[in-house]
C-alpha positions in Angstrom: 0.4 0.5 -0.2 1.7 3.2 -1.1 0.8 6.1 0.5 -1.3 9.0 -1.2 0.4 11.8 -3.2 -0.4 15.3 -2.9 -1.8 17.7 -0.5 -5.4 17.3 -1.5 -5.0 13.5 -2.0 -3.3 13.7 1.7 -6.1 15.2 3.1 -9.0 13.4 1.5 -7.8 9.5 2.4 -7.3 11.0 6.1 -11.0 12.4 6.1 -12.3 8.9 4.7 -9.8 7.0 6.8 -11.3 8.2 9.9 -14.7 7.0 10.1 -13.3 3.4 9.1 -10.7 3.5 11.9 -13.3 5.0 14.4 -15.8 2.0 13.2 -13.2 -0.4 14.4 -12.2 0.6 17.1 -15.6 0.6 18.4 -16.1 -2.9 17.2 -12.8 -4.0 19.2 -13.4 -2.2 22.1 -16.4 -3.4 22.5 -15.4 -7.1 22.1 -12.6 -6.2 24.2 -15.3 -5.3 27.4 -17.1 -8.5 27.1 -14.0 -11.0 26.9 -11.7 -9.1 29.1 -13.2 -10.5 32.5 -13.5 -13.9 30.7 -10.1 -14.3 29.3 -8.3 -12.6 33.2 -10.5 -15.0 35.2 -8.7 -17.8 33.1 -5.4 -16.2 33.4 -5.7 -15.2 36.8 -7.1 -18.9 38.2 -5.0 -20.6 36.0 -1.7 -19.1 36.5 -2.1 -18.3 40.8 -3.1 -22.1 40.7 0.3 -23.1 38.9 2.0 -20.8 40.9 0.8 -21.8 44.6 0.4 -25.0 44.3 4.1 -25.6 42.9 5.8 -22.6 45.1 6.8 -25.0 48.0 8.4 -27.4 45.7 10.0 -25.0 44.1 11.8 -23.5 47.0 12.7 -26.5 48.6 13.9 -27.9 45.5 15.9 -24.3 44.9 17.5 -24.1 48.3 17.9 -28.8 47.8 20.2 -27.4 44.2 22.3 -24.1 46.0 23.1 -26.5 49.0 24.5 -29.2 46.8 25.7 -26.9 43.8 29.3 -28.1 43.1 29.7 -24.8 41.0 29.0 -22.1 44.2 31.5 -21.9 47.0 30.6 -22.1 50.8 30.3 -18.7 51.4 28.1 -17.9 48.2 26.2 -20.5 49.4 25.2 -18.9 52.5 24.8 -15.3 50.8 22.4 -17.0 48.4 20.3 -19.1 50.9 19.8 -15.9 53.9 19.9 -13.3 51.7 19.1 -13.8 48.0 16.7 -16.3 48.1 14.0 -16.2 50.2 13.8 -12.0 48.5 13.4 -13.8 45.1 11.1 -16.6 46.1 8.7 -13.9 47.6 9.0 -11.9 44.9 7.9 -14.4 42.1 5.1 -15.4 44.1 3.8 -11.5 44.0 4.6 -10.9 40.9 3.5 -13.9 39.3 0.1 -13.6 40.6 -0.4 -9.9 39.9 1.2 -10.6 37.3 -1.0 -12.9 35.8 -4.1 -10.9 36.9 -2.7 -7.4 35.0 -1.7 -9.2 31.8 -5.2 -11.4 31.8 -6.9 -8.1 31.7 -5.0 -6.4 29.4 -4.2 -9.4 26.7 -8.1 -9.6 27.4 -9.1 -6.1 26.4 -6.1 -5.6 23.5 -6.4 -8.6 21.8 -9.7 -8.2 20.2 -8.9 -4.6 19.0 -6.0 -5.4 17.2 -7.5 -8.6 15.7 -10.2 -6.8 14.4 -7.8 -4.3 12.5 -5.8 -7.4 11.2 -9.5 -8.8 9.9 -9.3 -5.8 7.5 -5.7 -6.2 6.7 -4.4 -6.8 2.6 -4.9 -10.4 1.9 -7.6 -10.9 4.1 -11.3 -12.5 2.8 -14.9 -12.2 4.2 -13.6 -9.3 5.7 -17.2 -8.2 7.3 -17.0 -11.9 9.1 -13.6 -11.8 10.6 -14.0 -8.5 11.8 -16.7 -9.5 14.2 -15.2 -12.6 14.9 -11.7 -12.4 15.3 -10.1 -11.8 18.7 -13.2 -13.9 20.1 -13.0 -17.4 20.0 -9.0 -16.9 19.8 -8.6 -15.1 22.4 -9.8 -17.5 24.8 -7.7 -20.6 23.0 -4.8 -18.4 23.5 -5.8 -17.5 27.2 -5.6 -21.1 27.9 -2.3 -21.6 25.9 -0.5 -18.7 28.1 -1.2 -20.8 31.2 0.1 -24.1 29.6 3.1 -22.5 28.4 3.3 -20.9 32.8 2.9 -24.7 33.5 5.8 -26.0 31.8 8.0 -23.6 32.7 7.5 -24.5 36.1 7.1 -28.2 35.5 9.3 -28.6 33.0 12.0 -25.6 32.4 12.3 -24.7 35.7 13.4 -28.2 37.3 15.8 -28.5 33.8 17.7 -25.3 35.2 17.8 -26.6 38.4 19.4 -29.8 37.5 21.9 -28.2 35.7 23.0 -26.4 38.5 24.0 -29.5 41.0 24.9 -32.0 38.8 27.6 -29.5 37.2 30.6 -28.9 38.5 34.2 -27.5 38.0 36.0 -28.2 34.9 32.6 -28.4 33.1 31.5 -24.9 34.6 33.4 -22.0 36.3 33.5 -21.9 40.3 31.8 -19.0 42.2 32.8 -18.1 45.3 32.9 -14.3 47.3 36.1 -13.0 47.9 35.5 -11.6 51.4 39.2 -9.3 51.4 37.7 -7.3 48.2 34.1 -6.4 49.4 35.0 -3.1 51.0 36.3 -2.0 48.0 33.3 -3.2 46.0 30.5 -1.8 48.7 32.5 1.5 48.7 32.2 1.8 45.0 28.7 0.5 44.4 27.5 3.0 47.2 30.0 6.2 45.3 28.5 5.0 41.9 24.8 4.8 43.0 25.3 8.4 45.0 27.0 10.1 41.8 25.4 8.2 38.8 21.6 8.5 39.9 21.6 12.5 40.5 23.7 13.2 37.5 21.6 10.7 34.6 18.6 12.0 36.0 19.9 15.8 35.5 21.2 14.4 31.7 17.3 12.5 30.7 15.6 15.8 32.2 17.4 17.9 29.7 16.9 16.1 26.7 13.3 15.2 27.3 11.8 18.3 25.7 13.9 17.4 22.5 12.7 14.0 22.7 8.6 15.5 23.3 8.7 17.6 20.2 10.9 15.5 17.8 8.4 12.3 18.6 5.4 14.8 18.0 6.9 16.4 15.1 7.1 12.3 13.2 4.4 11.0 14.7 1.8 14.0 13.2 3.9 13.9 9.6 3.2 9.9 9.4 -0.6 10.3 10.3 -1.0 13.1 7.8 0.9 10.8 5.3 -0.5 7.6 6.3 3.5 6.8 6.6 5.4 4.5 8.6 3.0 3.5 11.9 0.1 4.4 10.0 0.5 2.5 6.8 -1.0 -0.6 7.8 -4.6 -0.5 9.4 -3.7 -2.9 12.4 -1.2 -0.4 13.7 -3.2 2.8 13.3 -4.5 1.8 17.5 -1.0 1.9 18.3 0.1 5.2 16.4 -3.0 6.9 17.4 -2.2 6.8 20.7 1.4 7.0 20.9 0.0 10.8 19.4 -2.0 11.5 22.4 0.4 9.2 25.2 3.6 10.6 23.7 4.1 12.7 27.1 3.7 9.9 29.4 6.0 7.9 27.2 8.5 10.6 27.8 7.6 10.8 31.5 8.1 7.1 31.7 11.4 7.2 29.9 12.9 10.1 32.0 11.4 7.5 35.1 13.1 4.5 33.1 16.6 6.2 32.9 16.2 7.3 36.4 15.7 3.9 37.7 18.7 2.7 35.1 20.8 5.1 36.9 20.8 3.1 39.6 22.0 -0.2 38.5 23.9 1.6 36.2 26.0 2.9 39.1 25.7 0.2 41.4 27.8 -2.4 38.4 30.8 0.1 39.6 30.7 -2.5 42.6 30.7 -5.4 40.5 33.6 -3.6 38.5 35.9 -3.1 41.2 35.0 -7.0 42.5 35.8 -8.6 39.4 38.9 -6.1 39.0 40.2 -6.5 42.5 40.4 -2.6 42.2 38.6 0.2 43.8 40.4 2.9 41.4 38.5 0.8 38.1 35.4 1.0 40.3 35.8 4.7 40.5 37.1 4.9 37.1 33.7 3.4 35.8 31.4 5.7 37.5 32.6 8.4 34.9 32.6 6.1 32.3 29.0 5.3 33.0 27.9 9.1 32.8 29.5 8.7 29.2 28.0 6.2 27.8 24.7 7.0 28.8 25.2 9.9 27.4 26.2 9.0 23.8 24.1 5.9 24.1 20.8 8.3 24.9 22.3 10.8 21.7 22.0 7.9 19.5 18.5 7.4 20.1 17.5 11.0 20.0 19.3 11.2 16.8 21.4 13.9 18.3 24.9 15.0 17.8 27.2 12.0 18.6 30.0 11.9 21.5 29.3 13.1 24.8 30.9 15.4 26.9 32.1 13.2 29.7 35.3 12.0 29.9 35.5 7.8 29.0 38.5 6.3 31.3 39.3 2.4 30.9 37.8 0.6 33.5 39.3 -2.8 32.9 42.9 -4.0 32.6 44.5 -4.4 29.5 43.8 -8.2 28.9 40.2 -6.7 28.5 40.8 -4.2 26.7 39.8 -5.6 23.5 35.8 -7.1 25.8 35.3 -3.3 26.9 35.6 -1.8 23.6 33.4 -4.1 22.0 30.9 -3.7 24.6 31.3 -0.1 24.7 31.0 0.4 20.7 27.9 -1.8 20.6 26.2 0.7 23.7 26.8 3.9 22.4 25.7 3.5 18.9 23.4 -0.1 18.1 24.0 -2.0 15.3 20.9 -0.7 13.8 22.0 2.5 13.5 25.4 1.8 12.7 24.9 -0.7 9.2 20.7 -0.2 8.6 19.4 -3.1 7.4 19.3 -3.6 3.6 16.0 -4.3 1.8 18.5 -6.9 -0.5 20.0 -9.0 1.7 21.9 -12.3 1.1 18.3 -14.2 1.4 17.6 -16.8 -1.1 13.8 -16.2 -0.8 12.6 -13.1 0.6 9.8 -14.2 3.1 8.6 -13.1 6.6 9.7 -15.4 9.1 7.6 -16.5 12.3 9.5 -17.9 14.7 6.5 -20.4 15.7 6.6 -21.6 12.1 10.3 -22.2 12.2 9.6 -24.5 15.3 7.2 -26.5 13.6 9.9 -27.1 10.3 12.3 -28.5 12.9 9.5 -30.8 14.5 8.5 -31.8 10.8 12.4 -32.7 10.1 12.4 -34.1 13.8 9.4 -36.5 12.3 10.9 -37.4 9.0 14.3 -37.8 10.5 13.5 -40.0 13.4 10.7 -42.3 11.4 13.8 -43.2 9.2 16.0 -43.3 12.2 13.2 -45.9 13.5 13.2 -48.2 10.3 17.2 -48.9 10.6 17.0 -49.1 14.5 19.1 -46.1 15.4 16.0 -45.1 17.9 13.4 -47.7 18.9 10.1 -47.6 19.6 11.2 -47.5 23.3 12.9 -44.3 22.9 9.3 -42.7 21.7 7.7 -44.2 24.6 10.2 -43.0 26.8 9.6 -39.4 25.7 6.3 -40.0 25.9 5.8 -40.5 29.3 9.3 -39.5 30.7 11.2 -35.9 29.9 14.2 -37.5 31.2 14.6 -39.2 27.9 17.2 -37.4 26.0 17.8 -39.4 23.0 14.1 -38.1 21.3 13.7 -35.0 23.4 17.4 -33.2 22.9 19.5 -35.8 21.0 17.1 -36.0 17.9 16.5 -31.9 17.5 20.0 -31.3 17.5 20.5 -33.7 15.3 18.3 -31.8 12.5 19.5 -28.3 13.9 23.1 -30.1 12.8 22.1 -31.2 9.4 20.7 -27.4 9.1 24.5 -26.3 10.0 26.0 -28.9 7.5 23.6 -28.3 4.8 24.9 -24.3 5.6 28.2 -25.2 6.1 28.8 -26.8 2.6 26.8 -23.9 0.6 28.6 -20.9 1.9 25.7 -19.4 3.6 25.9 -16.5 5.5 22.9 -17.7 7.8 20.9 -21.2 8.2 19.8 -22.8 5.2 16.5 -24.8 6.2 15.5 -28.0 4.9 14.0 -26.2 1.4 17.1 -25.4 0.5 15.8 -21.9 -0.1 14.3 -19.7 3.0 18.0 -18.7 4.8 17.9 -17.6 8.1 20.3 -14.7 8.7 20.9 -11.8 11.0 19.1 -9.6 9.0 15.5 -11.6 8.2 15.4 -13.2 11.6 12.7 -13.5 13.3 12.6 -10.1 15.9 11.9 -12.1 18.8 13.9 -12.3 22.2 14.1 -16.2 21.5 16.8 -16.4 18.2 18.4 -13.2 20.1 19.4 -15.8 22.5 20.3 -18.9 20.3 20.7 -17.9 16.4 24.2 -16.3 17.0 25.5 -19.5 18.9 24.3 -21.1 16.5 26.3 -19.2 13.2 29.4 -20.0 15.6 28.9 -23.1 15.4 28.4 -23.6 11.7 31.4 -22.0 11.2 33.5 -23.7 13.5 32.0 -26.9 12.0 33.1 -25.6 8.3 36.9 -24.8 9.9 36.8 -28.7 10.7 36.2 -29.7 7.1 34.7 -33.0 7.6 34.5 -36.2 5.7 31.7 -37.8 4.7 32.4 -40.6 7.3 33.5 -37.9 10.2 29.9 -36.7 9.6 28.2 -39.7 9.9 30.0 -40.2 13.1 29.4 -36.5 14.4 25.8 -36.9 13.3 25.1 -40.2 15.4 27.2 -38.9 18.1 24.9 -36.0 18.4 22.2 -38.0 18.8 23.4 -40.5 21.3 26.1 -38.3 23.3 22.8 -37.5 26.0 22.5 -41.6 26.6 26.4 -42.2 27.9 24.6 -46.3 27.7 23.4 -46.0 24.3 26.3 -44.7 23.2 28.4 -47.2 24.8 26.2 -50.0 23.4 25.4 -48.1 19.7 27.8 -49.3 16.5 27.9 -45.4 15.8 31.2 -46.1 13.5 34.5 -45.8 13.8 35.7 -42.4 15.8 38.4 -40.4 13.7 42.2 -41.7 14.3 43.9 -38.0 15.7 42.8 -38.0 19.4 43.1 -34.5 19.1 40.5 -34.1 16.2 38.0 -36.6 17.9 37.7 -34.4 20.7 37.2 -31.5 18.4 34.7 -33.1 17.3 33.0 -34.6 20.7 33.5 -30.6 22.2 31.1 -29.5 19.4 28.7 -32.7 19.7 28.4 -31.4 23.6 28.1 -27.5 22.7 25.1 -28.6 20.1 23.2 -30.6 22.1 23.5 -27.4 25.4 22.2 -25.4 22.6 19.9 -27.9 21.9 18.6 -28.2 25.9 18.6 -24.1 26.7 16.1 -24.2 23.4 13.9 -27.3 25.2 13.2 -25.3 27.9 11.6 -22.4 25.6 8.0 -22.8 27.0 6.2 -23.1 23.0 8.9 -25.4 22.2 8.1 -27.8 24.7 4.4 -27.4 23.6 5.0 -28.5 20.3 7.7 -31.4 21.2 4.6 -33.3 22.8 2.3 -33.0 20.1 5.1 -34.2 17.5 5.7 -37.3 20.2 2.1 -37.9 19.9 1.7 -37.7 16.4 5.1 -40.0 16.0 3.4 -42.2 18.4 0.2 -42.7 16.8 1.2 -42.8 13.1 4.3 -45.8 14.0 1.5 -47.7 16.2 -0.6 -47.0 12.8 2.3 -48.4 10.6 3.0 -51.2 13.1 -0.9 -52.1 13.4 -1.3 -52.6 9.5 2.2 -54.1 8.5 0.6 -57.0 11.1 -2.8 -57.6 9.7 -1.2 -57.2 6.3 0.9 -60.2 6.6 -1.1 -64.0 6.8 -0.4 -66.2 10.3 -0.2 -66.0 14.0 2.1 -62.5 13.0 0.8 -61.4 16.5 2.1 -64.2 18.9 5.1 -64.7 17.2 6.2 -61.9 18.0 5.2 -61.7 21.5 6.7 -65.5 21.7 9.9 -63.6 20.1 9.7 -60.6 23.1 9.3 -63.1 25.8 12.5 -65.0 24.1 14.5 -62.1 24.6 13.4 -61.6 28.0 13.3 -64.9 29.6 17.0 -65.0 27.6 18.6 -62.1 29.0 17.3 -63.3 32.7 18.8 -66.2 32.0 22.1 -64.6 30.6 21.8 -62.7 33.8 21.4 -65.2 36.4 23.5 -67.7 34.7 26.6 -65.3 34.3 26.2 -64.3 38.2 26.2 -68.1 39.4 29.0 -69.5 37.4 30.7 -66.1 35.9 31.2 -68.6 32.4 30.4 -66.9 29.3 30.5 -69.6 27.0 27.7 -71.3 28.8 25.5 -68.0 29.0 26.0 -67.5 25.6 24.2 -71.6 25.7 21.7 -70.5 27.2 20.8 -67.1 24.8 21.0 -69.2 21.8 18.6 -72.4 22.9 16.3 -69.8 23.7 16.4 -68.4 20.7 16.0 -71.1 19.0 12.3 -71.8 20.9 
């Protein structure tokens, strides 16, 4: 949709648009008022029941994992148990319940409004029906989905994170302890940082607030008259209209947010002084933080670059490169330095949806999973274990990691700048990635891992070994008893491949803690289990003879042979006699 050209066309388009917009807003508001109480009730009752019901278990298990954690020192454990954990547990209880109430009310009211405007977007059919229908049933269903996702976080993600906390220790993870000798200097630096940065940053924010107010209004009114920017799409008009009315409140909120951020920004001087074991570096950070905030706010408001405050180094020479990269990323975001090009390196320019990408991942899991079941690499028991036991690593972690590895190998072979999906057309890069925090966390590590795999220049045999290693490395017993091929001959190369496999498994495990992932994984397991059972039943009916009895006898024979093998080995210790028992029963 192109904005109108010419003054008269622009004014006429704006006049015609006002009643159209007002009608949609009124209809959406009515639907929001109707569904807001119901959605708020669903989310409040569901989320509060989960939070309150699991709070005792969460409290006890958190204390247990912190006390048993190998990566935490005794002094740090004492401070956490006495000072930090009680506050966090109480805040989780209060914030979770209050957030469920306010979030449910806001979602129940705003979701029908947005759905009403979205129903008249480009490419929509039967717009009149969807204006009334959209945002009604879908809002209620999504409210149940939110409750389900919170349940997955509390049941699956939380316990997975805490298991890593108390099971992993050095040298696999970093050891943390409080150095009591440097605490006084850190406390002094933190207090001074708060005392100095809070009033100065607040003053800088107040001085720049009028510029933010008038510049924002100028841009919003320009877009309103020309139907550009946020006013170009119909669904965005409510946001943009409210932005004009509430822009002064947004400016006030920005000033208050700057004042609140100054507390943490200044207090971070204590962290710097503690990490560098020097009060002087903490004092240098106090001055540098003023320059960081001043320059960053100039970039956000598109003012003159730079700052009037000095910026001394607050890290030792070994950390200067890290310090410089952090400051450059803070002082001018990449979106300002290098605006994304409209003709990126994508093979196919599409609007990427994070949920569609997750669905694509599980389609790959289903395709590769069925092939591996037929090859015997994955057993039906693995599927059943993943269906009823979340601790099964072969399906829950290994199979998604295997599919991600195929993406990385495909992308490395094609010299792709990003991640090339299974269709060999769609490419995920840093420019066209979904604007979702989930991809900010995991896309960059996967790109780094892809470059590392590309640098290894693996052979076909090594790729096959690598793929099976990624699938089974989470289950050491299965890995030991499975034939995954000959490992690479040089010990160093084998260690590098093992490290890459563990790294990919770790990334996949972190992805699995995402609540949307868990919900789709359970749907994938159910679908796969049903399809395998259906194929299994059809194959048994298509064959003549008492096939089910034969399978039962075979299963009984395997069970009896294994039991006889164990008993014979335990009683006589003779491998030859034990193997003879197994052969006798298999003949039967």
